[in-house]
C-alpha positions as CSV (number, residue, x, y, z in Angstrom):
1,M,-32.7,-58.8,27.9
2,L,-31.1,-56.9,25.1
3,A,-27.9,-56.3,27.0
4,K,-27.4,-60.0,27.6
5,L,-28.1,-60.7,23.9
6,L,-25.6,-58.1,22.7
7,R,-22.9,-59.4,25.1
8,R,-23.3,-62.9,23.8
9,L,-23.4,-61.8,20.2
10,Y,-20.1,-59.8,20.5
11,L,-18.5,-62.7,22.4
12,F,-19.5,-65.0,19.5
13,Q,-18.2,-62.5,16.9
14,M,-14.9,-62.1,18.7
15,L,-14.4,-65.8,19.2
16,T,-15.2,-66.4,15.5
17,G,-12.7,-63.7,14.5
18,A,-10.0,-65.1,16.8
19,L,-10.4,-68.6,15.4
20,L,-10.5,-67.5,11.8
21,G,-7.5,-65.2,12.3
22,T,-5.5,-67.9,14.0
23,F,-6.3,-70.4,11.3
24,A,-5.4,-67.9,8.6
25,G,-2.1,-67.1,10.3
26,L,-1.1,-70.7,10.6
27,N,-2.3,-72.0,7.2
28,W,-2.4,-69.0,4.8
29,L,0.2,-66.6,6.2
30,Q,2.5,-69.4,7.3
31,T,3.4,-67.6,10.5
32,S,4.7,-69.0,13.8
33,G,2.3,-70.0,16.5
34,S,2.8,-66.8,18.6
35,K,2.3,-64.6,15.5
36,A,-0.8,-66.5,14.5
37,L,-2.3,-66.0,18.0
38,L,-1.5,-62.2,17.7
39,F,-3.2,-62.1,14.3
40,G,-6.1,-64.0,15.8
41,A,-6.4,-61.4,18.6
42,F,-6.4,-58.7,15.9
43,C,-9.1,-60.4,14.0
44,A,-11.2,-60.8,17.2
45,V,-11.5,-57.0,17.3
46,L,-11.6,-56.5,13.5
47,L,-14.5,-58.8,12.7
48,P,-17.1,-57.1,15.0
49,L,-15.9,-53.7,13.6
50,L,-16.3,-54.8,10.1
51,L,-19.8,-56.2,10.7
52,Q,-20.8,-53.0,12.4
53,F,-19.4,-50.9,9.6
54,G,-21.1,-53.1,7.0
55,M,-24.5,-52.6,8.6
56,I,-24.1,-48.9,8.8
57,A,-22.8,-48.7,5.2
58,Y,-25.8,-50.8,4.0
59,T,-28.4,-48.6,5.7
60,M,-26.7,-45.3,4.7
61,I,-26.4,-46.3,1.0
62,K,-29.9,-47.8,0.9
63,S,-31.4,-44.5,2.3
64,R,-29.0,-42.2,0.4
65,P,-30.9,-39.2,-1.0
66,A,-30.5,-38.4,-4.7
67,N,-28.8,-35.1,-4.0
68,A,-26.3,-36.6,-1.5
69,N,-23.4,-34.2,-0.7
70,A,-20.7,-33.7,1.9
71,L,-23.3,-33.7,4.7
72,W,-24.2,-37.3,3.8
73,W,-20.6,-38.4,4.2
74,Y,-20.5,-36.5,7.5
75,A,-23.6,-38.4,8.6
76,F,-22.1,-41.7,7.4
77,W,-19.0,-41.5,9.6
78,G,-20.9,-39.9,12.4
79,E,-23.5,-42.7,12.4
80,F,-20.7,-45.3,12.4
81,L,-19.1,-43.8,15.5
82,A,-22.5,-43.4,17.2
83,A,-23.2,-47.0,16.6
84,L,-19.9,-48.0,18.2
85,Q,-20.6,-45.9,21.2
86,I,-24.2,-46.9,21.7
87,Y,-24.1,-50.6,20.7
88,W,-20.6,-51.4,22.2
89,L,-20.2,-49.1,25.2
90,Q,-23.7,-48.4,26.4
91,L,-26.5,-50.9,25.5
92,P,-24.6,-54.1,26.4
93,W,-23.9,-52.9,30.0
94,A,-27.4,-52.1,31.1
95,R,-27.9,-53.8,34.5
96,Q,-31.5,-52.9,35.2
97,K,-34.7,-52.2,33.2
98,S,-34.9,-48.5,34.0
99,S,-32.9,-45.6,35.3
100,F,-34.2,-42.7,37.4
101,I,-32.1,-39.6,37.6
102,P,-33.3,-36.9,40.2
103,A,-33.2,-33.3,39.2
104,H,-29.9,-31.4,39.7
105,T,-31.0,-27.9,40.8
106,V,-29.5,-25.1,42.8
107,A,-31.7,-23.5,45.4
108,P,-33.9,-21.5,45.2
109,V,-34.5,-22.7,41.6
110,E,-37.4,-25.2,41.4
111,P,-37.0,-28.5,39.5
112,G,-38.2,-28.6,35.9
113,L,-41.0,-30.8,34.8
114,P,-40.2,-34.6,34.9
115,V,-39.3,-36.2,31.7
116,L,-39.9,-39.8,30.6
117,L,-37.5,-41.2,28.0
118,V,-38.6,-44.0,25.7
119,H,-36.1,-45.7,23.4
120,G,-36.5,-47.2,20.0
121,Y,-36.4,-50.6,18.3
122,V,-33.7,-53.0,19.6
123,C,-32.4,-50.6,22.1
124,N,-32.6,-50.1,25.9
125,H,-32.6,-47.1,28.3
126,R,-28.8,-46.7,28.1
127,V,-29.2,-45.1,24.7
128,W,-30.2,-42.0,26.7
129,D,-27.0,-41.7,28.8
130,K,-26.0,-38.3,27.4
131,M,-29.5,-36.9,27.0
132,G,-30.5,-37.9,30.5
133,Q,-27.5,-36.3,32.1
134,A,-28.1,-33.1,30.1
135,L,-31.7,-33.0,31.2
136,Q,-30.7,-33.6,34.8
137,Q,-28.2,-30.7,34.7
138,A,-31.0,-28.5,33.3
139,G,-33.1,-29.3,36.4
140,H,-35.4,-32.1,35.1
141,P,-36.0,-35.4,37.0
142,V,-35.6,-38.1,34.4
143,L,-36.8,-41.7,34.1
144,A,-35.6,-43.9,31.2
145,I,-37.3,-47.2,30.7
146,D,-36.8,-50.4,28.7
147,L,-39.5,-51.6,26.3
148,E,-39.7,-55.3,26.6
149,P,-40.3,-57.8,25.2
150,L,-38.2,-56.7,22.2
151,F,-40.4,-58.2,19.5
152,T,-44.0,-57.6,20.2
153,S,-46.8,-55.2,19.2
154,I,-46.1,-51.5,19.9
155,D,-49.5,-51.4,21.6
156,D,-48.2,-53.8,24.3
157,Y,-45.8,-51.0,25.4
158,A,-48.6,-48.7,26.5
159,N,-48.9,-50.4,29.9
160,L,-45.2,-50.1,30.5
161,I,-45.3,-46.4,29.7
162,E,-48.3,-46.0,32.0
163,Q,-46.5,-47.6,34.8
164,A,-43.5,-45.4,34.2
165,V,-45.6,-42.2,34.1
166,Q,-47.2,-43.2,37.5
167,E,-43.8,-43.9,38.9
168,L,-42.3,-40.6,37.7
169,L,-45.2,-38.6,39.1
170,A,-45.1,-40.4,42.4
171,K,-41.3,-39.9,42.8
172,T,-41.5,-36.2,41.9
173,G,-44.8,-35.1,43.2
174,A,-45.6,-33.5,39.9
175,S,-49.0,-33.6,38.2
176,Q,-47.7,-33.7,34.6
177,V,-44.9,-35.1,32.6
178,Q,-43.0,-34.5,29.4
179,L,-42.2,-37.4,27.1
180,L,-39.3,-37.9,24.7
181,G,-39.1,-40.8,22.3
182,H,-36.5,-41.9,19.8
183,S,-37.6,-43.9,16.7
184,M,-40.1,-46.5,17.6
185,G,-40.3,-44.9,21.1
186,G,-42.3,-42.0,19.6
187,L,-44.9,-44.5,18.3
188,A,-45.0,-46.2,21.7
189,I,-45.8,-42.9,23.3
190,R,-48.5,-42.2,20.7
191,A,-50.0,-45.7,21.4
192,W,-50.0,-44.9,25.1
193,L,-51.7,-41.5,24.5
194,R,-54.4,-43.4,22.5
195,V,-55.2,-45.5,25.5
196,H,-54.6,-43.1,28.5
197,G,-55.1,-39.7,27.1
198,S,-53.0,-36.5,27.4
199,A,-54.3,-35.0,30.6
200,R,-51.0,-35.6,32.4
201,V,-48.8,-34.5,29.5
202,T,-47.4,-31.0,28.7
203,Q,-45.3,-31.9,25.7
204,V,-44.2,-34.8,23.5
205,I,-40.9,-34.7,21.5
206,T,-40.0,-37.4,19.0
207,L,-36.6,-37.9,17.4
208,G,-36.4,-39.8,14.1
209,T,-39.8,-41.5,14.6
210,P,-41.4,-43.3,11.6
211,H,-44.7,-41.5,11.9
212,Q,-45.5,-42.5,8.3
213,G,-43.5,-45.7,8.5
214,T,-40.1,-46.5,7.0
215,Q,-39.2,-48.2,3.8
216,I,-36.5,-50.2,5.5
217,A,-39.3,-52.2,7.3
218,S,-40.4,-53.9,4.0
219,M,-39.6,-57.3,5.6
220,A,-41.9,-57.6,8.6
221,I,-40.0,-60.0,10.7
222,T,-41.6,-59.0,14.0
223,P,-45.0,-57.5,14.9
224,N,-43.5,-54.1,15.8
225,V,-41.5,-54.0,12.5
226,A,-44.7,-54.7,10.6
227,Q,-46.4,-51.8,12.3
228,M,-43.6,-49.5,11.3
229,A,-43.8,-50.5,7.6
230,W,-44.3,-47.6,5.1
231,H,-47.9,-46.3,5.5
232,S,-49.0,-49.4,7.4
233,A,-52.6,-50.0,8.4
234,W,-51.6,-49.7,12.1
235,L,-50.1,-46.2,11.5
236,H,-53.2,-45.2,9.6
237,D,-55.5,-46.2,12.4
238,L,-53.3,-44.5,15.0
239,Q,-53.4,-41.2,13.1
240,A,-57.2,-41.5,12.5
241,Q,-57.8,-41.7,16.3
242,E,-55.6,-38.7,17.3
243,T,-57.3,-35.4,18.1
244,P,-56.0,-31.9,17.2
245,A,-55.4,-31.3,20.9
246,V,-53.1,-34.3,21.1
247,R,-51.2,-33.3,18.0
248,S,-50.7,-29.8,19.3
249,L,-48.5,-31.3,22.1
250,M,-46.1,-33.0,19.6
251,H,-42.8,-31.6,18.4
252,L,-41.2,-33.8,15.8
253,A,-37.4,-33.7,15.1
254,L,-36.3,-35.0,11.7
255,T,-32.9,-35.5,10.2
256,H,-32.7,-35.5,6.4
257,H,-29.9,-38.1,6.5
258,D,-31.7,-40.7,8.7
259,N,-30.5,-44.1,7.6
260,I,-33.2,-46.1,9.3
261,V,-36.4,-44.0,9.0
262,Y,-36.9,-42.8,5.5
263,E,-38.3,-41.1,3.6
264,Q,-37.5,-38.8,6.5
265,R,-39.1,-35.6,5.0
266,A,-42.4,-37.4,4.9
267,Q,-42.4,-38.0,8.7
268,R,-44.8,-35.3,9.5
269,L,-48.2,-35.2,11.3
270,E,-50.9,-32.6,10.7
271,G,-51.0,-30.2,13.6
272,A,-47.6,-31.2,15.0
273,T,-44.6,-28.9,15.0
274,V,-41.5,-30.0,13.0
275,T,-37.8,-29.1,13.4
276,E,-35.3,-30.4,10.8
277,F,-31.6,-31.3,11.3
278,E,-29.0,-32.0,8.7
279,G,-25.9,-34.2,8.6
280,L,-27.0,-36.6,11.3
281,G,-27.8,-40.3,11.1
282,H,-30.5,-42.1,13.1
283,L,-28.6,-42.9,16.2
284,Q,-26.8,-39.6,16.3
285,L,-30.1,-37.9,17.3
286,C,-29.5,-39.3,20.8
287,L,-25.9,-38.1,21.0
288,D,-25.4,-35.0,19.0
289,P,-24.8,-31.9,21.2
290,G,-26.9,-29.7,19.0
291,V,-29.9,-32.0,19.2
292,I,-29.4,-32.4,23.0
293,D,-29.3,-28.6,23.5
294,W,-32.4,-28.2,21.3
295,V,-34.3,-30.9,23.4
296,V,-33.3,-29.2,26.7
297,Q,-34.5,-25.9,25.4
298,Q,-37.8,-27.3,24.2
299,L,-38.5,-29.2,27.4
300,G,-37.5,-26.2,29.5
301,Q,-40.0,-23.9,27.8
302,A,-43.0,-25.7,29.4
303,H,-41.5,-24.9,32.8
304,D,-40.9,-21.3,32.0
């Protein structure tokens, strides 16, 4: 669903850019027809780039910490490049609703525990391309799923995660899984735990998840955005129903330069372990080699 929406959106943006560029070439720049067409082609690429850059600039500036330094600028440009890779090269080309990657192991080494990957808001399973391959190379069977419909209550995703857990256990023969969630995906995992318990779980890792909500969600345009609002009632109820045993399974990764989930330093849960990163934006948490190596190490410890 998201892939098709993105392809249509980018086609519309490129056609709009081409028409505006051609019109400007003919009427404002007074160029020949062929040069106007070339300028239109240039604008067909330029307009989507500018819109993407504008969105990243808006979120980075809005979430900019008071003591912003060179690391903030590093995160700014890194997040822009991450957005181009994820939203242009990965998400629009998803052809199915999930992706299973069998473990890559060398005998006599046993496969690691299976890992379920759960993406965030307005994403799909392709956001995990690099992470999934790294986990496979480390010996983990991996299943990445799509959370659909895109705009619904986070509670509605619990059944999807339950089906994925059952599928992953059936395909691998394992009795337990590890779960990794990015952004809203971490909340979807917690919503699933609230319904189905933690007996089949050895570890939960969340990357940039709004455990306390995010101030960017002040305009609740969809049910899941409303639930991710800063200190929302839904988040309060979710926390109140979690046991210390469940919290002990959680490892939260934060980046101080998160441009979507902020205040990021507040995204903690009592009883959960926290690891902090610097100089990374929200999407970069799924692509950064340092974060990927850290995730592989954390998920490998349960197998050891």
